[in-house]
C-alpha positions as CSV (number, residue, x, y, z in Angstrom):
1,M,11.7,-9.9,27.3
2,L,13.9,-8.8,30.2
3,F,15.8,-6.4,28.0
4,V,12.8,-4.2,27.3
5,T,10.7,-4.6,30.4
6,K,11.7,-3.9,34.0
7,V,11.7,-6.7,36.5
8,L,8.6,-6.1,38.5
9,R,9.1,-8.6,41.3
10,R,9.1,-7.4,44.9
11,L,12.7,-6.8,46.1
12,T,13.7,-8.0,49.6
13,G,16.0,-7.1,52.4
14,L,18.8,-4.5,52.1
15,Y,18.8,-4.4,48.3
16,S,15.1,-3.5,48.2
17,R,15.5,-0.6,50.7
18,L,18.6,0.8,49.0
19,F,16.9,0.5,45.5
20,V,14.0,2.6,46.7
21,I,16.3,5.2,48.3
22,F,18.3,5.9,45.1
23,L,15.1,6.1,43.0
24,F,13.9,8.9,45.2
25,C,17.3,10.7,45.4
26,H,17.4,11.8,41.8
27,A,17.8,15.4,42.7
28,S,21.1,14.8,44.4
29,F,22.8,13.6,41.2
30,T,26.3,14.9,40.4
31,Y,29.0,13.9,38.0
32,G,32.3,14.9,36.5
33,Q,34.7,13.6,39.1
34,A,36.5,11.5,36.5
35,R,36.2,10.8,32.8
36,E,38.5,8.2,31.2
37,Q,38.8,6.4,27.9
38,W,40.9,3.3,27.2
39,V,41.1,0.0,25.3
40,T,40.9,-3.3,27.2
41,D,43.3,-6.2,26.7
42,S,40.7,-7.8,24.5
43,G,40.5,-4.8,22.2
44,V,37.3,-3.2,23.5
45,K,37.1,0.6,23.6
46,V,35.8,1.8,27.0
47,I,34.5,5.2,28.3
48,F,34.0,5.7,32.0
49,I,32.2,8.6,33.6
50,Q,32.4,8.8,37.4
51,S,29.1,9.8,39.1
52,V,29.1,9.9,42.8
53,G,25.7,11.3,43.7
54,L,23.9,8.0,43.9
55,P,25.1,4.5,44.8
56,M,24.5,3.1,41.4
57,V,26.3,2.0,38.2
58,D,25.0,2.0,34.6
59,V,26.8,-0.1,32.0
60,S,26.2,-0.3,28.2
61,V,27.8,-2.9,25.9
62,D,27.1,-2.1,22.2
63,F,28.0,-4.2,19.2
64,F,28.1,-3.4,15.5
65,A,25.3,-5.9,15.0
66,G,22.2,-4.0,14.2
67,A,19.5,-4.7,11.6
68,A,21.7,-3.5,8.7
69,F,24.0,-6.5,9.3
70,D,21.3,-9.1,8.7
71,P,22.5,-11.6,6.0
72,D,20.6,-11.7,2.8
73,G,17.4,-13.8,3.1
74,K,17.7,-13.7,6.9
75,Q,16.2,-10.4,7.8
76,G,15.2,-10.2,11.4
77,L,18.1,-12.4,12.6
78,A,20.0,-9.6,14.3
79,R,17.0,-8.5,16.3
80,L,16.0,-12.1,17.3
81,T,19.6,-12.8,18.4
82,M,19.5,-9.8,20.7
83,Q,16.1,-10.7,22.1
84,L,17.2,-14.2,23.0
85,L,20.5,-13.4,24.8
86,D,18.7,-13.4,28.2
87,K,16.6,-16.5,27.5
88,G,19.2,-18.9,28.7
89,T,23.0,-19.5,29.1
90,S,25.1,-22.5,29.9
91,Q,24.7,-21.6,33.6
92,H,21.2,-20.1,33.9
93,D,17.8,-20.6,32.3
94,E,15.6,-17.5,31.7
95,Y,13.8,-18.0,35.0
96,A,17.1,-18.1,36.9
97,I,18.2,-14.9,35.2
98,A,15.0,-13.2,36.2
99,E,15.4,-14.4,39.8
100,Q,19.0,-13.1,40.1
101,L,18.1,-9.7,38.7
102,A,15.3,-9.4,41.2
103,A,17.5,-10.6,44.1
104,T,20.1,-7.9,43.4
105,G,17.7,-5.1,42.5
106,S,19.3,-4.9,39.1
107,Q,17.7,-4.1,35.7
108,M,18.7,-5.0,32.2
109,G,17.7,-3.2,29.0
110,G,18.5,-3.2,25.3
111,N,19.4,-1.0,22.4
112,F,18.6,-2.0,18.9
113,D,18.6,-0.1,15.7
114,L,20.0,-0.3,12.2
115,D,23.6,0.0,13.3
116,R,23.9,-1.6,16.8
117,S,22.7,-4.2,19.2
118,G,23.3,-3.4,22.8
119,V,22.7,-4.6,26.3
120,S,22.6,-2.3,29.3
121,L,22.8,-3.0,33.1
122,R,21.8,-0.9,36.0
123,S,23.0,-2.0,39.4
124,L,23.6,-0.8,42.9
125,S,27.3,0.1,43.3
126,Y,27.8,-2.0,46.5
127,E,30.2,-4.9,46.0
128,E,27.8,-7.8,46.4
129,P,25.0,-6.8,44.1
130,L,27.4,-5.2,41.6
131,T,29.7,-8.3,41.4
132,A,26.7,-10.6,40.9
133,S,25.1,-8.4,38.3
134,V,28.2,-7.9,36.2
135,S,28.9,-11.6,36.3
136,L,25.4,-12.3,35.0
137,L,25.8,-9.7,32.2
138,S,29.1,-11.3,31.2
139,D,27.5,-14.8,31.1
140,I,24.5,-13.5,29.0
141,L,26.8,-11.8,26.5
142,A,29.4,-14.6,26.2
143,N,27.4,-17.8,26.7
144,P,23.8,-17.6,25.3
145,I,22.5,-21.0,24.2
146,F,19.4,-19.9,22.4
147,P,17.0,-22.7,23.5
148,A,15.1,-24.2,20.6
149,E,11.7,-24.1,22.4
150,V,12.3,-20.4,23.3
151,L,13.3,-19.6,19.7
152,D,10.1,-21.2,18.4
153,R,8.1,-19.1,20.9
154,E,9.7,-15.9,20.0
155,K,9.5,-16.6,16.2
156,E,5.7,-17.2,16.6
157,A,5.3,-13.9,18.6
158,T,7.3,-12.0,16.0
159,I,5.2,-13.3,13.1
160,I,2.0,-12.4,14.9
161,S,3.4,-8.9,15.5
162,L,4.5,-8.6,11.8
163,R,1.0,-9.5,10.6
164,E,-0.5,-6.8,12.8
165,R,2.2,-4.3,11.9
166,N,1.6,-4.9,8.2
167,T,-2.0,-3.8,8.5
168,R,-1.2,-0.4,9.9
169,P,-0.9,2.4,7.3
170,S,1.8,4.1,9.3
171,S,4.0,1.0,9.2
172,I,3.2,0.4,5.5
173,A,4.3,4.0,4.7
174,A,7.5,3.7,6.8
175,K,8.6,0.4,5.2
176,L,7.9,1.7,1.7
177,M,9.8,4.9,2.5
178,S,12.9,2.9,3.7
179,D,12.8,0.6,0.6
180,S,12.6,3.6,-1.7
181,L,15.2,5.8,-0.1
182,F,17.9,3.2,0.5
183,G,17.5,0.8,-2.4
184,A,20.1,-1.9,-2.1
185,H,21.7,-0.2,1.0
186,P,21.3,-2.2,4.2
187,Y,19.4,0.7,5.8
188,R,16.3,-0.3,3.8
189,S,15.8,-3.0,6.6
190,S,12.8,-2.7,8.9
191,G,14.8,-4.7,11.5
192,I,11.9,-7.1,12.0
193,G,12.1,-9.2,8.8
194,T,9.2,-10.9,7.1
195,E,7.1,-13.9,7.9
196,Q,9.1,-15.9,5.5
197,T,12.6,-14.9,6.8
198,I,11.6,-15.3,10.4
199,E,10.1,-18.7,9.8
200,S,13.3,-19.8,8.1
201,L,15.6,-18.9,11.0
202,T,17.2,-21.7,13.0
203,R,19.1,-22.0,16.2
204,D,22.3,-22.5,14.2
205,D,21.7,-19.1,12.5
206,L,21.5,-17.3,15.9
207,I,24.7,-19.1,17.1
208,A,26.6,-18.2,14.0
209,F,25.4,-14.6,14.2
210,H,26.5,-14.3,17.8
211,Q,29.9,-15.8,17.2
212,R,30.6,-13.4,14.3
213,F,29.2,-10.2,15.7
214,Y,29.2,-10.4,19.5
215,R,33.0,-10.5,19.7
216,S,35.4,-8.3,21.6
217,S,36.8,-6.3,18.7
218,N,33.2,-5.5,17.5
219,A,32.1,-4.1,20.9
220,V,32.3,-0.9,22.9
221,V,31.6,-0.5,26.6
222,T,30.4,2.6,28.4
223,I,30.2,2.9,32.2
224,V,28.7,5.6,34.3
225,G,28.5,5.5,38.1
226,D,29.7,5.5,41.6
227,L,33.1,3.8,41.0
228,N,36.7,4.6,40.8
229,N,38.9,4.1,37.8
230,D,40.3,0.7,38.9
231,Q,36.8,-0.7,39.6
232,A,35.6,0.5,36.2
233,R,38.6,-1.2,34.5
234,E,37.9,-4.4,36.4
235,I,34.2,-4.4,35.3
236,A,35.1,-3.7,31.6
237,E,37.6,-6.6,31.6
238,S,35.2,-8.9,33.3
239,I,32.4,-8.2,30.8
240,T,34.6,-8.5,27.7
241,L,37.1,-11.2,28.6
242,G,34.7,-14.1,27.7
243,L,33.5,-12.7,24.4
244,P,34.3,-14.5,21.2
245,K,37.6,-13.2,19.7
246,G,37.0,-13.5,16.0
247,A,38.4,-10.9,13.5
248,E,40.4,-8.0,14.8
249,Q,38.4,-5.3,12.8
250,R,34.9,-4.0,13.4
251,E,32.2,-5.1,11.1
252,Q,31.6,-2.7,8.2
253,L,28.4,-2.0,6.2
254,L,28.3,-2.8,2.6
255,D,29.7,0.0,0.5
256,I,26.5,0.9,-1.4
257,T,25.2,4.4,-2.1
258,A,21.6,5.0,-1.1
259,T,19.0,5.7,-3.7
260,T,18.6,9.5,-4.3
261,K,16.0,9.9,-7.0
262,A,12.5,11.5,-6.7
263,Q,9.7,9.0,-6.5
264,E,6.0,9.0,-5.6
265,F,3.9,6.1,-4.3
266,I,0.2,5.9,-3.6
267,I,-1.0,2.8,-1.6
268,P,-4.7,2.2,-1.2
269,H,-5.8,1.4,2.3
270,D,-9.1,1.4,4.1
271,S,-7.9,3.8,6.8
272,A,-10.0,6.8,7.7
273,Q,-7.2,9.2,7.0
274,A,-4.3,9.5,4.6
275,H,-0.8,8.9,6.0
276,I,1.7,11.1,4.2
277,R,5.5,10.9,4.3
278,I,8.2,12.9,2.5
279,G,11.7,11.7,2.8
280,M,15.3,12.1,1.6
281,V,18.7,10.8,2.5
282,G,20.2,13.0,5.3
283,F,23.6,12.9,7.0
284,K,25.7,10.6,9.1
285,R,27.1,10.8,12.6
286,G,30.1,13.1,12.8
287,D,29.0,15.1,9.7
288,P,30.3,18.7,9.8
289,D,26.8,19.8,8.8
290,H,25.1,18.0,11.7
291,L,24.4,21.0,14.0
292,P,23.3,23.4,11.2
293,L,20.9,20.8,9.9
294,V,19.4,19.8,13.2
295,L,18.9,23.4,14.1
296,A,17.2,23.8,10.7
297,N,15.0,20.9,11.4
298,Q,14.0,22.3,14.8
299,I,12.7,25.3,13.0
300,L,11.1,23.4,10.2
301,G,9.3,20.6,11.9
302,G,11.2,19.3,14.9
303,G,10.0,21.9,17.3
304,G,6.5,20.7,17.8
305,M,3.9,23.5,18.2
306,T,6.6,26.1,17.5
307,S,7.7,24.7,14.1
308,I,6.9,26.1,10.6
309,L,5.1,22.9,9.5
310,Y,2.9,22.8,12.6
311,D,2.0,26.5,12.3
312,E,1.1,26.2,8.6
313,L,-0.6,22.8,8.5
314,R,-2.3,22.7,11.9
315,E,-2.8,26.3,13.2
316,R,-3.5,28.2,9.9
317,R,-5.1,25.5,7.8
318,G,-6.4,22.8,10.2
319,M,-5.2,20.1,7.9
320,T,-3.7,17.8,10.6
321,Y,-3.6,17.3,14.3
322,G,0.1,17.0,14.3
323,V,3.1,17.1,11.9
324,G,6.8,16.6,12.5
325,S,10.1,16.1,10.8
326,Y,13.4,14.5,11.9
327,F,16.9,13.5,10.8
328,N,18.2,10.0,11.8
329,P,22.0,10.2,11.5
330,L,23.7,6.8,11.6
331,K,27.1,5.3,10.6
332,D,26.1,6.0,7.0
333,P,23.7,8.8,6.1
334,G,20.2,8.0,7.5
335,A,16.9,9.4,6.6
336,F,15.2,12.8,6.8
337,I,11.5,12.4,7.2
338,V,8.4,14.7,7.3
339,A,5.3,12.8,8.4
340,F,1.6,13.6,9.1
341,Q,-2.0,12.4,8.7
342,T,-4.8,14.3,7.1
343,R,-8.4,13.8,6.0
344,K,-8.7,11.8,2.8
345,D,-10.5,14.6,0.9
346,Q,-7.6,17.1,1.5
347,A,-4.7,14.8,1.1
348,W,-3.4,16.2,-2.2
349,E,-3.8,19.7,-1.0
350,A,-2.0,19.0,2.2
351,L,0.8,17.3,0.3
352,E,1.2,20.3,-2.0
353,V,1.2,22.8,0.9
354,T,3.9,20.8,2.6
355,L,6.0,20.6,-0.6
356,N,5.7,24.4,-1.1
357,I,6.8,24.9,2.5
358,L,9.8,22.7,1.9
359,R,10.7,24.5,-1.4
360,E,10.6,27.8,0.3
361,F,12.6,26.6,3.3
362,I,15.3,25.0,1.1
363,K,15.5,28.1,-1.1
364,N,15.6,30.8,1.6
365,G,16.1,29.1,4.9
366,P,15.0,30.4,8.3
367,D,15.3,34.0,9.5
368,A,17.7,35.2,12.3
369,G,15.0,35.2,15.0
370,Q,14.0,31.6,14.3
371,V,17.7,30.6,14.5
372,E,18.2,32.3,17.9
373,R,15.1,30.7,19.3
374,A,16.2,27.3,18.1
375,K,19.7,27.7,19.6
376,K,18.3,28.8,23.0
377,Y,16.0,25.7,23.0
378,F,18.8,23.3,22.1
379,V,21.1,24.7,24.8
380,G,18.5,24.6,27.5
381,A,17.0,21.3,26.6
382,F,20.5,19.7,26.4
383,A,21.3,20.8,29.9
384,L,18.1,19.1,31.2
385,N,18.8,15.9,29.3
386,V,22.2,15.1,30.9
387,D,21.2,15.3,34.6
388,S,21.1,11.6,35.4
389,N,23.2,8.5,35.0
390,G,20.9,6.9,32.5
391,E,20.9,10.0,30.2
392,L,24.7,10.3,30.5
393,L,25.0,6.6,29.6
394,D,22.8,7.2,26.5
395,Y,25.0,10.1,25.3
396,Y,28.3,8.6,26.0
397,S,27.5,5.2,24.6
398,T,26.6,7.0,21.3
399,I,29.9,9.0,21.5
400,N,31.7,5.7,22.1
401,F,30.0,3.8,19.4
402,Y,30.4,6.4,16.7
403,D,33.9,7.5,17.7
404,L,32.8,11.1,18.5
405,P,35.1,13.3,20.5
406,L,35.1,12.6,24.2
407,N,34.4,16.3,24.9
408,Y,31.3,16.3,22.7
409,I,29.0,17.0,25.6
410,D,31.2,19.6,27.2
411,S,31.5,21.6,24.0
412,F,27.9,21.1,22.8
413,S,26.5,24.5,24.0
414,S,29.4,26.5,22.6
415,R,29.2,24.7,19.3
416,V,25.5,25.4,19.0
417,E,26.0,29.1,19.9
418,A,28.7,29.3,17.2
419,V,26.4,28.2,14.4
420,T,25.5,31.1,12.2
421,L,22.4,31.8,10.1
422,N,24.5,31.7,6.9
423,Q,25.9,28.2,7.9
424,I,22.3,26.9,8.3
425,R,21.1,28.3,5.0
426,D,24.2,27.0,3.2
427,A,23.8,23.5,4.7
428,I,20.1,23.4,3.8
429,S,20.8,24.5,0.2
430,R,23.5,21.9,-0.3
431,R,22.0,18.9,1.6
432,M,18.3,19.1,1.0
433,S,16.5,18.9,-2.3
434,L,13.0,17.9,-3.4
435,D,14.7,16.6,-6.6
436,K,15.8,13.7,-4.4
437,A,12.7,13.3,-2.3
438,V,10.4,10.3,-2.0
439,R,6.7,10.9,-1.4
440,V,4.5,8.2,0.1
441,I,0.7,8.4,0.6
442,V,-1.2,5.5,2.2
443,G,-4.9,5.9,2.4
444,P,-8.4,5.5,0.9
445,E,-8.4,4.2,-2.7
446,K,-9.7,7.5,-4.1
447,L,-6.2,8.9,-3.5
448,S,-5.0,7.0,-6.5
449,I,-6.7,9.6,-8.7
450,K,-5.0,13.0,-8.5
451,P,-7.2,16.1,-8.9
452,N,-6.9,17.5,-12.3
453,G,-4.8,14.6,-13.6
C-alpha cells in the first residue's frame, strides 16, 4: 500500500529537481525557530515545530484507533481500515492518488500499533505542491470509500500473510506471549486478526470504524517543517475540518488489568532451533520510572553487544547468536520481553542461565560503571536521533499522542543525567519480578520433556 511503500515513479519538472536537492541536503538541517502547541476549532491538539533548513514539511495525523480498539470478534479491523484509507475516496481512486503523489513529489506513510493508527505526509514546502498534497491527505482521511473489490483483495492478502505468519516459531511465541501476559486486556491483540475474523469483515464494518474513530476529537496533528505559524495553523485546520465530529471525548481502552501470574508454555515445532521468550508487564508512557527502567534495560539486554545478556549467553557460553530485551510502553503498561534462539539440545540450560541472570539483576541491579556508560550512550544516541525532520516528527507525534510535556526533548539529556544508581535499583526491585513472568519455548518436540523432570 502507499502508506508503507514509497512512490517509486519518476518525478518530472521542477518538483523532481527540488525533491532530489533536499534529499542530498540533509547535512544543512536546522530547527528550533518556533515551537507551538494549540487546539483547532474542531478540537484537535496540534504541535508545530518550525524547521527552516530544507524546503520540506512533514505532517502526522494520529488517531486513538490502534489494534487494541478492535471490536470483539472483529480483530484486524483497525489495521485493515488504516490500510484502505488510500485505496479510494469520493474524488480519487487508488491510481489517481498515486499519480497525484508522484506529480507533487510527495510521500505518504503510516503508523499502526496497539494504541494508534496514523497517516503521515512529506511534501515540499512550496505553495503549489504543499497545497495539493495537504488537500489529498484531507480527502483520504475524511472521505475514504473502502471499495468492495479492494477490500476483498486486501482480505485475501492478509489471510495469506496470516497463514505464513502462523508457521513461524517467532510469531507463534510472540502471540502466545501477548495472550498470556495481557489476558482479557486489549493489548493481547496481534493487530492482524485471524483468518476467521478477517474473512468476516465487511465494507460496512470499515465504514463504521472510520466514522467512530477517525473523528476530530480522537485525533492529534503534528507538523514539522519550513513554515510559519500561520501556515501551520491553516494546514491543521484544512486537514481536520472535514473529519467526522462524533463524540467530544477521546476513545478509551477497556479498564482491565493485565494478567500478572507466572506461567510456562512449551510448544512443539519442527524448527531447527528453540525460540525462547521471557516476558512480564512493564510500564506505561509518562510513568515516573520510565528513565530508570529503560536505562536498566540498556544494561541488561537493550545494549546489543555491550549488554549483560549478550555477554553471558553469546560471548561466554556460545548459546545464541543474539539476545535482546526491550520495554514497550503504551497508553496502558505494555510488555517487557527478553528474546533469543538457541540449539534445541541446550534450550533448558539456556533458559535457566537467563532466568538466573534476571534474578541477580532484579536483586542487586547494575553497578555504577554500567549506569554511567548507559547514560552516556543514551545522551549521545538521542542527539543523533533528532537531527532530521522525520525524526523530529516521530518524537513530537509521540509527545502529542501521549500528552507528554512539550519540553520532553529539550530536557531529555538533563533528566537522563539526573537518574541515580539507587533510583535504577529501586525501580527494578519494585517493577520487575520473575514471580509475574511468562516463559514461552517454541521448538522441537523433545523440549516437552524437561531434563530431570
